[in-house]
mmJSON file of the N, C-alpha and C atoms, coordinates in Angstrom:
{"data_MODEL":{"atom_site":{
"group_PDB":["ATOM","ATOM","ATOM","ATOM","ATOM","ATOM","ATOM","ATOM","ATOM","ATOM","ATOM","ATOM","ATOM","ATOM","ATOM","ATOM","ATOM","ATOM","ATOM","ATOM","ATOM","ATOM","ATOM","ATOM","ATOM","ATOM","ATOM","ATOM","ATOM","ATOM","ATOM","ATOM","ATOM","ATOM","ATOM","ATOM","ATOM","ATOM","ATOM","ATOM","ATOM","ATOM","ATOM","ATOM","ATOM","ATOM","ATOM","ATOM","ATOM","ATOM","ATOM","ATOM","ATOM","ATOM","ATOM","ATOM","ATOM","ATOM","ATOM","ATOM","ATOM","ATOM","ATOM","ATOM","ATOM","ATOM","ATOM","ATOM","ATOM","ATOM","ATOM","ATOM","ATOM","ATOM","ATOM","ATOM","ATOM","ATOM","ATOM","ATOM","ATOM","ATOM","ATOM","ATOM","ATOM","ATOM","ATOM","ATOM","ATOM","ATOM","ATOM","ATOM","ATOM","ATOM","ATOM","ATOM","ATOM","ATOM","ATOM","ATOM","ATOM","ATOM","ATOM","ATOM","ATOM","ATOM","ATOM","ATOM","ATOM","ATOM","ATOM","ATOM","ATOM","ATOM","ATOM","ATOM","ATOM","ATOM","ATOM","ATOM","ATOM","ATOM","ATOM","ATOM","ATOM","ATOM","ATOM","ATOM","ATOM","ATOM","ATOM","ATOM","ATOM","ATOM","ATOM","ATOM","ATOM","ATOM","ATOM","ATOM","ATOM","ATOM","ATOM","ATOM","ATOM","ATOM","ATOM","ATOM","ATOM","ATOM","ATOM","ATOM","ATOM","ATOM","ATOM","ATOM","ATOM","ATOM","ATOM","ATOM","ATOM","ATOM","ATOM","ATOM","ATOM","ATOM","ATOM","ATOM","ATOM","ATOM","ATOM","ATOM","ATOM","ATOM","ATOM","ATOM","ATOM","ATOM","ATOM","ATOM","ATOM","ATOM","ATOM","ATOM","ATOM","ATOM","ATOM","ATOM","ATOM","ATOM","ATOM","ATOM","ATOM","ATOM","ATOM","ATOM","ATOM","ATOM","ATOM","ATOM","ATOM","ATOM","ATOM","ATOM","ATOM","ATOM","ATOM","ATOM","ATOM","ATOM","ATOM","ATOM","ATOM","ATOM","ATOM","ATOM","ATOM","ATOM","ATOM"],
"id":[1,2,3,4,5,6,7,8,9,10,11,12,13,14,15,16,17,18,19,20,21,22,23,24,25,26,27,28,29,30,31,32,33,34,35,36,37,38,39,40,41,42,43,44,45,46,47,48,49,50,51,52,53,54,55,56,57,58,59,60,61,62,63,64,65,66,67,68,69,70,71,72,73,74,75,76,77,78,79,80,81,82,83,84,85,86,87,88,89,90,91,92,93,94,95,96,97,98,99,100,101,102,103,104,105,106,107,108,109,110,111,112,113,114,115,116,117,118,119,120,121,122,123,124,125,126,127,128,129,130,131,132,133,134,135,136,137,138,139,140,141,142,143,144,145,146,147,148,149,150,151,152,153,154,155,156,157,158,159,160,161,162,163,164,165,166,167,168,169,170,171,172,173,174,175,176,177,178,179,180,181,182,183,184,185,186,187,188,189,190,191,192,193,194,195,196,197,198,199,200,201,202,203,204,205,206,207,208,209,210,211,212,213,214,215,216,217,218,219],
"type_symbol":["N","C","C","N","C","C","N","C","C","N","C","C","N","C","C","N","C","C","N","C","C","N","C","C","N","C","C","N","C","C","N","C","C","N","C","C","N","C","C","N","C","C","N","C","C","N","C","C","N","C","C","N","C","C","N","C","C","N","C","C","N","C","C","N","C","C","N","C","C","N","C","C","N","C","C","N","C","C","N","C","C","N","C","C","N","C","C","N","C","C","N","C","C","N","C","C","N","C","C","N","C","C","N","C","C","N","C","C","N","C","C","N","C","C","N","C","C","N","C","C","N","C","C","N","C","C","N","C","C","N","C","C","N","C","C","N","C","C","N","C","C","N","C","C","N","C","C","N","C","C","N","C","C","N","C","C","N","C","C","N","C","C","N","C","C","N","C","C","N","C","C","N","C","C","N","C","C","N","C","C","N","C","C","N","C","C","N","C","C","N","C","C","N","C","C","N","C","C","N","C","C","N","C","C","N","C","C","N","C","C","N","C","C","N","C","C","N","C","C"],
"label_atom_id":["N","CA","C","N","CA","C","N","CA","C","N","CA","C","N","CA","C","N","CA","C","N","CA","C","N","CA","C","N","CA","C","N","CA","C","N","CA","C","N","CA","C","N","CA","C","N","CA","C","N","CA","C","N","CA","C","N","CA","C","N","CA","C","N","CA","C","N","CA","C","N","CA","C","N","CA","C","N","CA","C","N","CA","C","N","CA","C","N","CA","C","N","CA","C","N","CA","C","N","CA","C","N","CA","C","N","CA","C","N","CA","C","N","CA","C","N","CA","C","N","CA","C","N","CA","C","N","CA","C","N","CA","C","N","CA","C","N","CA","C","N","CA","C","N","CA","C","N","CA","C","N","CA","C","N","CA","C","N","CA","C","N","CA","C","N","CA","C","N","CA","C","N","CA","C","N","CA","C","N","CA","C","N","CA","C","N","CA","C","N","CA","C","N","CA","C","N","CA","C","N","CA","C","N","CA","C","N","CA","C","N","CA","C","N","CA","C","N","CA","C","N","CA","C","N","CA","C","N","CA","C","N","CA","C","N","CA","C","N","CA","C","N","CA","C","N","CA","C","N","CA","C","N","CA","C"],
"label_alt_id":[null,null,null,null,null,null,null,null,null,null,null,null,null,null,null,null,null,null,null,null,null,null,null,null,null,null,null,null,null,null,null,null,null,null,null,null,null,null,null,null,null,null,null,null,null,null,null,null,null,null,null,null,null,null,null,null,null,null,null,null,null,null,null,null,null,null,null,null,null,null,null,null,null,null,null,null,null,null,null,null,null,null,null,null,null,null,null,null,null,null,null,null,null,null,null,null,null,null,null,null,null,null,null,null,null,null,null,null,null,null,null,null,null,null,null,null,null,null,null,null,null,null,null,null,null,null,null,null,null,null,null,null,null,null,null,null,null,null,null,null,null,null,null,null,null,null,null,null,null,null,null,null,null,null,null,null,null,null,null,null,null,null,null,null,null,null,null,null,null,null,null,null,null,null,null,null,null,null,null,null,null,null,null,null,null,null,null,null,null,null,null,null,null,null,null,null,null,null,null,null,null,null,null,null,null,null,null,null,null,null,null,null,null,null,null,null,null,null,null],
"label_comp_id":["MET","MET","MET","ASN","ASN","ASN","GLU","GLU","GLU","LEU","LEU","LEU","ASN","ASN","ASN","LYS","LYS","LYS","LEU","LEU","LEU","ILE","ILE","ILE","SER","SER","SER","THR","THR","THR","ASN","ASN","ASN","PRO","PRO","PRO","LEU","LEU","LEU","LEU","LEU","LEU","THR","THR","THR","ILE","ILE","ILE","VAL","VAL","VAL","THR","THR","THR","VAL","VAL","VAL","VAL","VAL","VAL","LEU","LEU","LEU","ASN","ASN","ASN","LYS","LYS","LYS","GLU","GLU","GLU","ASP","ASP","ASP","LEU","LEU","LEU","ILE","ILE","ILE","GLU","GLU","GLU","SER","SER","SER","THR","THR","THR","ILE","ILE","ILE","LEU","LEU","LEU","SER","SER","SER","VAL","VAL","VAL","LEU","LEU","LEU","ASN","ASN","ASN","GLN","GLN","GLN","SER","SER","SER","TYR","TYR","TYR","SER","SER","SER","ASN","ASN","ASN","ILE","ILE","ILE","GLU","GLU","GLU","TYR","TYR","TYR","ILE","ILE","ILE","VAL","VAL","VAL","ILE","ILE","ILE","ASP","ASP","ASP","GLY","GLY","GLY","GLY","GLY","GLY","SER","SER","SER","LYS","LYS","LYS","ASP","ASP","ASP","GLY","GLY","GLY","THR","THR","THR","THR","THR","THR","GLU","GLU","GLU","VAL","VAL","VAL","ILE","ILE","ILE","ASN","ASN","ASN","LYS","LYS","LYS","TYR","TYR","TYR","ASN","ASN","ASN","VAL","VAL","VAL","SER","SER","SER","ASN","ASN","ASN","SER","SER","SER","ASP","ASP","ASP","VAL","VAL","VAL","ILE","ILE","ILE","LYS","LYS","LYS","MET","MET","MET","SER","SER","SER"],
"label_asym_id":["A","A","A","A","A","A","A","A","A","A","A","A","A","A","A","A","A","A","A","A","A","A","A","A","A","A","A","A","A","A","A","A","A","A","A","A","A","A","A","A","A","A","A","A","A","A","A","A","A","A","A","A","A","A","A","A","A","A","A","A","A","A","A","A","A","A","A","A","A","A","A","A","A","A","A","A","A","A","A","A","A","A","A","A","A","A","A","A","A","A","A","A","A","A","A","A","A","A","A","A","A","A","A","A","A","A","A","A","A","A","A","A","A","A","A","A","A","A","A","A","A","A","A","A","A","A","A","A","A","A","A","A","A","A","A","A","A","A","A","A","A","A","A","A","A","A","A","A","A","A","A","A","A","A","A","A","A","A","A","A","A","A","A","A","A","A","A","A","A","A","A","A","A","A","A","A","A","A","A","A","A","A","A","A","A","A","A","A","A","A","A","A","A","A","A","A","A","A","A","A","A","A","A","A","A","A","A","A","A","A","A","A","A","A","A","A","A","A","A"],
"label_entity_id":["1","1","1","1","1","1","1","1","1","1","1","1","1","1","1","1","1","1","1","1","1","1","1","1","1","1","1","1","1","1","1","1","1","1","1","1","1","1","1","1","1","1","1","1","1","1","1","1","1","1","1","1","1","1","1","1","1","1","1","1","1","1","1","1","1","1","1","1","1","1","1","1","1","1","1","1","1","1","1","1","1","1","1","1","1","1","1","1","1","1","1","1","1","1","1","1","1","1","1","1","1","1","1","1","1","1","1","1","1","1","1","1","1","1","1","1","1","1","1","1","1","1","1","1","1","1","1","1","1","1","1","1","1","1","1","1","1","1","1","1","1","1","1","1","1","1","1","1","1","1","1","1","1","1","1","1","1","1","1","1","1","1","1","1","1","1","1","1","1","1","1","1","1","1","1","1","1","1","1","1","1","1","1","1","1","1","1","1","1","1","1","1","1","1","1","1","1","1","1","1","1","1","1","1","1","1","1","1","1","1","1","1","1","1","1","1","1","1","1"],
"label_seq_id":[1,1,1,2,2,2,3,3,3,4,4,4,5,5,5,6,6,6,7,7,7,8,8,8,9,9,9,10,10,10,11,11,11,12,12,12,13,13,13,14,14,14,15,15,15,16,16,16,17,17,17,18,18,18,19,19,19,20,20,20,21,21,21,22,22,22,23,23,23,24,24,24,25,25,25,26,26,26,27,27,27,28,28,28,29,29,29,30,30,30,31,31,31,32,32,32,33,33,33,34,34,34,35,35,35,36,36,36,37,37,37,38,38,38,39,39,39,40,40,40,41,41,41,42,42,42,43,43,43,44,44,44,45,45,45,46,46,46,47,47,47,48,48,48,49,49,49,50,50,50,51,51,51,52,52,52,53,53,53,54,54,54,55,55,55,56,56,56,57,57,57,58,58,58,59,59,59,60,60,60,61,61,61,62,62,62,63,63,63,64,64,64,65,65,65,66,66,66,67,67,67,68,68,68,69,69,69,70,70,70,71,71,71,72,72,72,73,73,73],
"pdbx_PDB_ins_code":[null,null,null,null,null,null,null,null,null,null,null,null,null,null,null,null,null,null,null,null,null,null,null,null,null,null,null,null,null,null,null,null,null,null,null,null,null,null,null,null,null,null,null,null,null,null,null,null,null,null,null,null,null,null,null,null,null,null,null,null,null,null,null,null,null,null,null,null,null,null,null,null,null,null,null,null,null,null,null,null,null,null,null,null,null,null,null,null,null,null,null,null,null,null,null,null,null,null,null,null,null,null,null,null,null,null,null,null,null,null,null,null,null,null,null,null,null,null,null,null,null,null,null,null,null,null,null,null,null,null,null,null,null,null,null,null,null,null,null,null,null,null,null,null,null,null,null,null,null,null,null,null,null,null,null,null,null,null,null,null,null,null,null,null,null,null,null,null,null,null,null,null,null,null,null,null,null,null,null,null,null,null,null,null,null,null,null,null,null,null,null,null,null,null,null,null,null,null,null,null,null,null,null,null,null,null,null,null,null,null,null,null,null,null,null,null,null,null,null],
"Cartn_x":[-87.41,-87.447,-88.397,-87.924,-88.796,-89.855,-90.801,-91.941,-91.512,-90.54,-90.077,-89.483,-88.659,-88.065,-89.123,-90.151,-91.242,-91.955,-92.229,-92.915,-92.074,-90.8,-89.92,-89.828,-89.738,-89.587,-90.872,-92.029,-93.289,-93.812,-93.31,-93.805,-92.636,-91.645,-90.464,-90.801,-90.004,-90.172,-89.799,-90.678,-90.441,-90.281,-89.151,-88.916,-89.087,-89.922,-90.155,-89.67,-88.861,-88.317,-88.776,-89.363,-89.733,-88.896,-88.207,-87.43,-88.184,-88.407,-89.26,-88.694,-88.939,-88.588,-89.633,-90.38,-91.361,-92.347,-92.993,-93.996,-95.297,-95.76,-97.004,-98.147,-98.159,-99.251,-99.218,-98.09,-97.965,-97.736,-97.244,-96.813,-97.973,-99.139,-100.252,-100.685,-100.784,-101.175,-100.103,-98.847,-97.761,-97.87,-98.072,-98.223,-99.419,-100.535,-101.743,-101.565,-100.828,-100.56,-99.813,-98.842,-98.092,-98.972,-99.689,-100.512,-101.656,-102.095,-103.222,-102.809,-101.547,-101.092,-101.682,-101.925,-102.481,-101.405,-100.157,-99.07,-98.917,-98.808,-98.888,-97.552,-96.486,-95.226,-94.354,-94.777,-94.104,-93.564,-92.33,-91.743,-91.658,-92.248,-92.279,-91.512,-90.506,-89.663,-89.811,-90.122,-90.211,-89.083,-88.277,-87.176,-87.507,-87.679,-87.959,-86.657,-86.329,-85.069,-85.111,-86.061,-86.153,-87.16,-88.279,-89.324,-89.764,-90.054,-90.507,-91.991,-92.63,-94.073,-94.793,-95.934,-96.691,-96.41,-95.327,-95.004,-94.869,-94.145,-93.913,-95.219,-96.134,-97.412,-98.211,-98.172,-98.876,-98.254,-96.935,-96.249,-96.632,-96.622,-96.937,-98.36,-99.249,-100.623,-100.661,-99.705,-99.662,-98.608,-97.863,-96.789,-97.323,-97.928,-98.52,-97.41,-97.327,-96.196,-96.101,-97.214,-97.159,-97.158,-96.769,-96.796,-95.437,-95.075,-93.854,-94.137,-95.331,-95.694,-94.845,-94.687,-93.922,-92.906,-91.683,-90.641,-90.13,-90.049,-89.633,-88.227,-87.406,-86.044,-85.875],
"Cartn_y":[20.773,21.703,22.849,24.093,25.218,25.441,26.31,26.524,27.034,27.927,28.451,27.338,26.504,25.394,24.423,24.186,23.308,23.89,25.193,25.862,25.803,26.08,26.071,24.666,23.668,22.315,21.788,22.288,21.813,22.705,23.912,24.87,25.721,25.104,25.864,26.91,27.971,29.027,28.503,28.738,28.375,29.674,29.84,31.033,30.669,31.449,31.266,32.529,32.353,33.481,33.368,34.444,34.529,35.629,35.294,36.272,36.499,37.768,38.074,39.241,39.204,40.311,40.367,41.46,41.706,40.557,40.17,39.094,39.544,40.716,41.265,40.262,39.487,38.549,37.321,37.053,35.851,36.104,37.287,37.506,37.466,37.965,37.958,36.537,35.667,34.284,33.577,33.933,33.361,33.81,35.102,35.644,35.013,34.942,34.371,32.895,32.193,30.789,30.628,31.49,31.433,31.877,32.97,33.507,32.58,31.74,30.85,29.485,29.324,28.063,27.897,26.685,26.443,26.523,26.367,26.481,27.941,28.236,29.63,30.319,29.588,30.223,30.402,31.344,31.573,32.997,33.098,34.387,34.384,35.383,35.417,36.633,36.398,37.461,37.471,38.643,38.81,39.743,39.277,40.082,40.437,41.727,42.207,42.731,42.264,42.629,43.911,44.792,46.062,46.027,45.399,45.257,46.608,46.626,47.847,47.785,46.633,46.534,46.812,46.27,46.54,45.595,44.825,43.853,44.5,45.592,46.277,46.735,47.235,47.691,46.535,45.382,44.2,43.774,43.739,43.371,44.343,45.619,46.639,46.506,45.947,45.717,44.817,43.926,42.96,43.294,44.34,44.723,45.664,45.099,45.878,46.219,47.477,47.938,47.26,46.816,46.19,44.665,44.132,42.685,42.188,40.996,40.368,39.399,39.451,38.479,38.662,39.891,40.133,41.235,40.98,41.986,42.133,43.338,43.533,44.114,43.539,44.059,44.6],
"Cartn_z":[-0.55,-1.672,-1.312,-1.492,-1.149,-2.236,-1.939,-2.844,-4.229,-4.273,-5.566,-6.416,-5.817,-6.565,-7.053,-6.247,-6.672,-7.885,-7.822,-8.93,-10.2,-10.079,-11.242,-11.834,-10.998,-11.525,-12.15,-11.719,-12.276,-13.397,-13.481,-14.472,-14.981,-15.637,-16.052,-17.117,-17.115,-18.102,-19.484,-20.439,-21.83,-22.61,-23.27,-24.081,-25.543,-26.217,-27.649,-28.348,-29.381,-30.131,-31.582,-32.088,-33.502,-34.137,-35.209,-35.972,-37.277,-37.598,-38.74,-39.551,-40.854,-41.742,-42.859,-42.895,-43.954,-44.142,-43.065,-43.142,-42.483,-42.888,-42.357,-42.477,-43.533,-43.785,-42.875,-42.219,-41.391,-39.903,-39.538,-38.164,-37.166,-37.531,-36.577,-36.239,-37.226,-36.93,-36.102,-36.311,-35.519,-34.066,-33.858,-32.497,-31.801,-32.493,-31.88,-31.538,-32.356,-32.078,-30.754,-30.528,-29.264,-28.101,-28.263,-27.164,-26.776,-27.688,-27.406,-26.86,-26.525,-25.933,-24.535,-24.137,-22.801,-21.726,-22.076,-21.106,-20.727,-19.441,-19.0,-18.765,-18.534,-18.178,-19.422,-20.276,-21.555,-21.608,-22.037,-22.384,-23.909,-24.542,-26.004,-26.492,-27.303,-27.838,-29.356,-29.898,-31.347,-31.77,-32.697,-33.218,-34.659,-34.901,-36.245,-36.843,-38.013,-38.658,-39.458,-39.155,-39.877,-41.007,-40.761,-41.78,-42.325,-43.609,-44.289,-44.64,-44.387,-44.623,-43.304,-43.055,-41.846,-40.688,-40.776,-39.746,-38.365,-38.296,-37.021,-36.391,-37.192,-36.673,-36.076,-36.728,-36.209,-34.881,-34.811,-33.573,-32.459,-32.756,-31.745,-31.209,-31.999,-31.552,-30.315,-30.212,-29.113,-28.067,-28.274,-27.364,-26.299,-25.275,-24.186,-23.202,-22.813,-22.002,-20.639,-20.074,-18.751,-18.842,-19.973,-20.178,-20.65,-20.225,-20.706,-21.843,-22.393,-23.42,-24.668,-25.118,-26.336,-26.081,-26.463,-26.429,-27.849,-28.329,-29.711,-29.744,-30.565,-30.733,-32.13],
"occupancy":[1.0,1.0,1.0,1.0,1.0,1.0,1.0,1.0,1.0,1.0,1.0,1.0,1.0,1.0,1.0,1.0,1.0,1.0,1.0,1.0,1.0,1.0,1.0,1.0,1.0,1.0,1.0,1.0,1.0,1.0,1.0,1.0,1.0,1.0,1.0,1.0,1.0,1.0,1.0,1.0,1.0,1.0,1.0,1.0,1.0,1.0,1.0,1.0,1.0,1.0,1.0,1.0,1.0,1.0,1.0,1.0,1.0,1.0,1.0,1.0,1.0,1.0,1.0,1.0,1.0,1.0,1.0,1.0,1.0,1.0,1.0,1.0,1.0,1.0,1.0,1.0,1.0,1.0,1.0,1.0,1.0,1.0,1.0,1.0,1.0,1.0,1.0,1.0,1.0,1.0,1.0,1.0,1.0,1.0,1.0,1.0,1.0,1.0,1.0,1.0,1.0,1.0,1.0,1.0,1.0,1.0,1.0,1.0,1.0,1.0,1.0,1.0,1.0,1.0,1.0,1.0,1.0,1.0,1.0,1.0,1.0,1.0,1.0,1.0,1.0,1.0,1.0,1.0,1.0,1.0,1.0,1.0,1.0,1.0,1.0,1.0,1.0,1.0,1.0,1.0,1.0,1.0,1.0,1.0,1.0,1.0,1.0,1.0,1.0,1.0,1.0,1.0,1.0,1.0,1.0,1.0,1.0,1.0,1.0,1.0,1.0,1.0,1.0,1.0,1.0,1.0,1.0,1.0,1.0,1.0,1.0,1.0,1.0,1.0,1.0,1.0,1.0,1.0,1.0,1.0,1.0,1.0,1.0,1.0,1.0,1.0,1.0,1.0,1.0,1.0,1.0,1.0,1.0,1.0,1.0,1.0,1.0,1.0,1.0,1.0,1.0,1.0,1.0,1.0,1.0,1.0,1.0,1.0,1.0,1.0,1.0,1.0,1.0,1.0,1.0,1.0,1.0,1.0,1.0],
"B_iso_or_equiv":[0.0,0.0,0.0,0.0,0.0,0.0,0.0,0.0,0.0,0.0,0.0,0.0,0.0,0.0,0.0,0.0,0.0,0.0,0.0,0.0,0.0,0.0,0.0,0.0,0.0,0.0,0.0,0.0,0.0,0.0,0.0,0.0,0.0,0.0,0.0,0.0,0.0,0.0,0.0,0.0,0.0,0.0,0.0,0.0,0.0,0.0,0.0,0.0,0.0,0.0,0.0,0.0,0.0,0.0,0.0,0.0,0.0,0.0,0.0,0.0,0.0,0.0,0.0,0.0,0.0,0.0,0.0,0.0,0.0,0.0,0.0,0.0,0.0,0.0,0.0,0.0,0.0,0.0,0.0,0.0,0.0,0.0,0.0,0.0,0.0,0.0,0.0,0.0,0.0,0.0,0.0,0.0,0.0,0.0,0.0,0.0,0.0,0.0,0.0,0.0,0.0,0.0,0.0,0.0,0.0,0.0,0.0,0.0,0.0,0.0,0.0,0.0,0.0,0.0,0.0,0.0,0.0,0.0,0.0,0.0,0.0,0.0,0.0,0.0,0.0,0.0,0.0,0.0,0.0,0.0,0.0,0.0,0.0,0.0,0.0,0.0,0.0,0.0,0.0,0.0,0.0,0.0,0.0,0.0,0.0,0.0,0.0,0.0,0.0,0.0,0.0,0.0,0.0,0.0,0.0,0.0,0.0,0.0,0.0,0.0,0.0,0.0,0.0,0.0,0.0,0.0,0.0,0.0,0.0,0.0,0.0,0.0,0.0,0.0,0.0,0.0,0.0,0.0,0.0,0.0,0.0,0.0,0.0,0.0,0.0,0.0,0.0,0.0,0.0,0.0,0.0,0.0,0.0,0.0,0.0,0.0,0.0,0.0,0.0,0.0,0.0,0.0,0.0,0.0,0.0,0.0,0.0,0.0,0.0,0.0,0.0,0.0,0.0,0.0,0.0,0.0,0.0,0.0,0.0],
"pdbx_formal_charge":[null,null,null,null,null,null,null,null,null,null,null,null,null,null,null,null,null,null,null,null,null,null,null,null,null,null,null,null,null,null,null,null,null,null,null,null,null,null,null,null,null,null,null,null,null,null,null,null,null,null,null,null,null,null,null,null,null,null,null,null,null,null,null,null,null,null,null,null,null,null,null,null,null,null,null,null,null,null,null,null,null,null,null,null,null,null,null,null,null,null,null,null,null,null,null,null,null,null,null,null,null,null,null,null,null,null,null,null,null,null,null,null,null,null,null,null,null,null,null,null,null,null,null,null,null,null,null,null,null,null,null,null,null,null,null,null,null,null,null,null,null,null,null,null,null,null,null,null,null,null,null,null,null,null,null,null,null,null,null,null,null,null,null,null,null,null,null,null,null,null,null,null,null,null,null,null,null,null,null,null,null,null,null,null,null,null,null,null,null,null,null,null,null,null,null,null,null,null,null,null,null,null,null,null,null,null,null,null,null,null,null,null,null,null,null,null,null,null,null],
"auth_seq_id":[1,1,1,2,2,2,3,3,3,4,4,4,5,5,5,6,6,6,7,7,7,8,8,8,9,9,9,10,10,10,11,11,11,12,12,12,13,13,13,14,14,14,15,15,15,16,16,16,17,17,17,18,18,18,19,19,19,20,20,20,21,21,21,22,22,22,23,23,23,24,24,24,25,25,25,26,26,26,27,27,27,28,28,28,29,29,29,30,30,30,31,31,31,32,32,32,33,33,33,34,34,34,35,35,35,36,36,36,37,37,37,38,38,38,39,39,39,40,40,40,41,41,41,42,42,42,43,43,43,44,44,44,45,45,45,46,46,46,47,47,47,48,48,48,49,49,49,50,50,50,51,51,51,52,52,52,53,53,53,54,54,54,55,55,55,56,56,56,57,57,57,58,58,58,59,59,59,60,60,60,61,61,61,62,62,62,63,63,63,64,64,64,65,65,65,66,66,66,67,67,67,68,68,68,69,69,69,70,70,70,71,71,71,72,72,72,73,73,73],
"auth_comp_id":["MET","MET","MET","ASN","ASN","ASN","GLU","GLU","GLU","LEU","LEU","LEU","ASN","ASN","ASN","LYS","LYS","LYS","LEU","LEU","LEU","ILE","ILE","ILE","SER","SER","SER","THR","THR","THR","ASN","ASN","ASN","PRO","PRO","PRO","LEU","LEU","LEU","LEU","LEU","LEU","THR","THR","THR","ILE","ILE","ILE","VAL","VAL","VAL","THR","THR","THR","VAL","VAL","VAL","VAL","VAL","VAL","LEU","LEU","LEU","ASN","ASN","ASN","LYS","LYS","LYS","GLU","GLU","GLU","ASP","ASP","ASP","LEU","LEU","LEU","ILE","ILE","ILE","GLU","GLU","GLU","SER","SER","SER","THR","THR","THR","ILE","ILE","ILE","LEU","LEU","LEU","SER","SER","SER","VAL","VAL","VAL","LEU","LEU","LEU","ASN","ASN","ASN","GLN","GLN","GLN","SER","SER","SER","TYR","TYR","TYR","SER","SER","SER","ASN","ASN","ASN","ILE","ILE","ILE","GLU","GLU","GLU","TYR","TYR","TYR","ILE","ILE","ILE","VAL","VAL","VAL","ILE","ILE","ILE","ASP","ASP","ASP","GLY","GLY","GLY","GLY","GLY","GLY","SER","SER","SER","LYS","LYS","LYS","ASP","ASP","ASP","GLY","GLY","GLY","THR","THR","THR","THR","THR","THR","GLU","GLU","GLU","VAL","VAL","VAL","ILE","ILE","ILE","ASN","ASN","ASN","LYS","LYS","LYS","TYR","TYR","TYR","ASN","ASN","ASN","VAL","VAL","VAL","SER","SER","SER","ASN","ASN","ASN","SER","SER","SER","ASP","ASP","ASP","VAL","VAL","VAL","ILE","ILE","ILE","LYS","LYS","LYS","MET","MET","MET","SER","SER","SER"],
"auth_asym_id":["A","A","A","A","A","A","A","A","A","A","A","A","A","A","A","A","A","A","A","A","A","A","A","A","A","A","A","A","A","A","A","A","A","A","A","A","A","A","A","A","A","A","A","A","A","A","A","A","A","A","A","A","A","A","A","A","A","A","A","A","A","A","A","A","A","A","A","A","A","A","A","A","A","A","A","A","A","A","A","A","A","A","A","A","A","A","A","A","A","A","A","A","A","A","A","A","A","A","A","A","A","A","A","A","A","A","A","A","A","A","A","A","A","A","A","A","A","A","A","A","A","A","A","A","A","A","A","A","A","A","A","A","A","A","A","A","A","A","A","A","A","A","A","A","A","A","A","A","A","A","A","A","A","A","A","A","A","A","A","A","A","A","A","A","A","A","A","A","A","A","A","A","A","A","A","A","A","A","A","A","A","A","A","A","A","A","A","A","A","A","A","A","A","A","A","A","A","A","A","A","A","A","A","A","A","A","A","A","A","A","A","A","A","A","A","A","A","A","A"],
"auth_atom_id":["N","CA","C","N","CA","C","N","CA","C","N","CA","C","N","CA","C","N","CA","C","N","CA","C","N","CA","C","N","CA","C","N","CA","C","N","CA","C","N","CA","C","N","CA","C","N","CA","C","N","CA","C","N","CA","C","N","CA","C","N","CA","C","N","CA","C","N","CA","C","N","CA","C","N","CA","C","N","CA","C","N","CA","C","N","CA","C","N","CA","C","N","CA","C","N","CA","C","N","CA","C","N","CA","C","N","CA","C","N","CA","C","N","CA","C","N","CA","C","N","CA","C","N","CA","C","N","CA","C","N","CA","C","N","CA","C","N","CA","C","N","CA","C","N","CA","C","N","CA","C","N","CA","C","N","CA","C","N","CA","C","N","CA","C","N","CA","C","N","CA","C","N","CA","C","N","CA","C","N","CA","C","N","CA","C","N","CA","C","N","CA","C","N","CA","C","N","CA","C","N","CA","C","N","CA","C","N","CA","C","N","CA","C","N","CA","C","N","CA","C","N","CA","C","N","CA","C","N","CA","C","N","CA","C","N","CA","C","N","CA","C","N","CA","C","N","CA","C","N","CA","C","N","CA","C"],
"pdbx_PDB_model_num":[1,1,1,1,1,1,1,1,1,1,1,1,1,1,1,1,1,1,1,1,1,1,1,1,1,1,1,1,1,1,1,1,1,1,1,1,1,1,1,1,1,1,1,1,1,1,1,1,1,1,1,1,1,1,1,1,1,1,1,1,1,1,1,1,1,1,1,1,1,1,1,1,1,1,1,1,1,1,1,1,1,1,1,1,1,1,1,1,1,1,1,1,1,1,1,1,1,1,1,1,1,1,1,1,1,1,1,1,1,1,1,1,1,1,1,1,1,1,1,1,1,1,1,1,1,1,1,1,1,1,1,1,1,1,1,1,1,1,1,1,1,1,1,1,1,1,1,1,1,1,1,1,1,1,1,1,1,1,1,1,1,1,1,1,1,1,1,1,1,1,1,1,1,1,1,1,1,1,1,1,1,1,1,1,1,1,1,1,1,1,1,1,1,1,1,1,1,1,1,1,1,1,1,1,1,1,1,1,1,1,1,1,1,1,1,1,1,1,1]
}}}
């Protein structure tokens, strides 16, 4: 087994998807819960359904352009 296959089998990618609509009061604690996990190989996708409150602004706080931690749709 080559090194890449060993890495994948011991540390597989875990994708977490959060779908949110108008939950400014809850989205930050949800994001922090995912970001504070001890498992390191996480892809985190946040899908906002067109929130009209401050949800988008909270998501954008964590959406760093050079990071794959959060992708917003």
